[in-house]
N, C-alpha and C positions, 0 to 999 in steps of 0.2 A: 644335508643340509654339512657344511663344513664345521669340521670338531671345534674351530674357534669361535663359532656364533655362539650368543649365549642370548636364552631368551629368560626374560624376566618380569614377572608378572609381580605387581604390589598388588596382594587383595585387596588391601585399606582404602587406597584411590580408589579404584575399580568400584569399591562397594560405594564408597562417596559421592562420585561422580554419577552411578546407578541411581543412587538415592535423590540427585539431583535432577535428573531428566527428566523432563514432560510428559504424560503420558502420550502414547502414536497417535490417536484422534487428537493430541492438541498440535501435535507437530505436523499434522496434515493438514490441518487448516491454518497454521503459520505457514508451510508452506502455498497453498490458493492465497491466504492475503499478501507476499509477497510476489503471486504472481501476477496480481490486478496490476503493480508498479512496473511490469516488463513491457508494458505497450505505450509509446511516446504521444499518443493519443491521448490517453488517459491522463498522463502525467501532464499533460499542457492543459489540460480540464482545470486539474489541481492545481495548479502553479497561477490559473487563471484566477480561480476562486481563495485561494492564497492570498491574492489581490484585494477581492471585492465580491461583496454576493453578484448573482447575475442570473439571468434569465437564459432559456435555452437558446433565444434568438440570439441575445447579444454575445452569449459565448459562439455560436456560428458565425455569425458576422466578426469577431475578432479573430477566429481560428480559419476562417476561411471555407469552413465543411458547412456539408447541410444539414438541417434542424434534426431529420432525423437520425444523421449519424453521431449528432452531439446527446440526442436524446438515448439513442442505443447505450452510447458510452456513460451517461450519467445514472441512468439503469443498473449498471454494473457494480455502478462507485457506489451507489445505493445500496443495493445488495450485502455488499461488504460492509456498508456502515462509513463508508470514507468520506460520502456528503449525504446532505438531509435539504429537503426541501419547506416553503413555506409560502403560505398562496397572499396573494397582497392585490385582491382586487380580482380582474382576470388569470393574471401573470403569476408563476410558479417562481421564484426565485431559490438560485440552489448556494449554498452554502459547504465550508469545510466542518463534518460532524463534530471536530473537537480538536482541542489544542495537541493531542499527538500526533493527529495528520498534521500539524506545521513542525512539529518535530523532528519528525520522519522526512519529510519534505526539507529541510533545512540541512539535517543531518547527513545526507543522502549527496546535497549538492557541496557540502562542504569536503567529504568524504572525496568525491570526483576531481573536485578544483584544489586538492593537496598536490 
């Protein structure tokens, strides 16, 4: 190290920040949560559901994909609690799980459009 290099440790700040850090397990869960948003197909599905509740058939038709591909992605989204479903007769309708998802999508789009 160069004799002019100065290393400074502010123990008070380090301890304050360390106390606010979420546990490792929560950070791992958060990383998995954000990975779900790393797939363009899943984002398309989320944006479709942002506009309207829909069944697998309608989502597949709208996105030009197979129903099995859409079902697979919906399963992933449901496992991460990003979408929910309900039965209406024989149809299963999907929608966003809650307003947090709307906020995440809206803020993400706002950020990249800046």
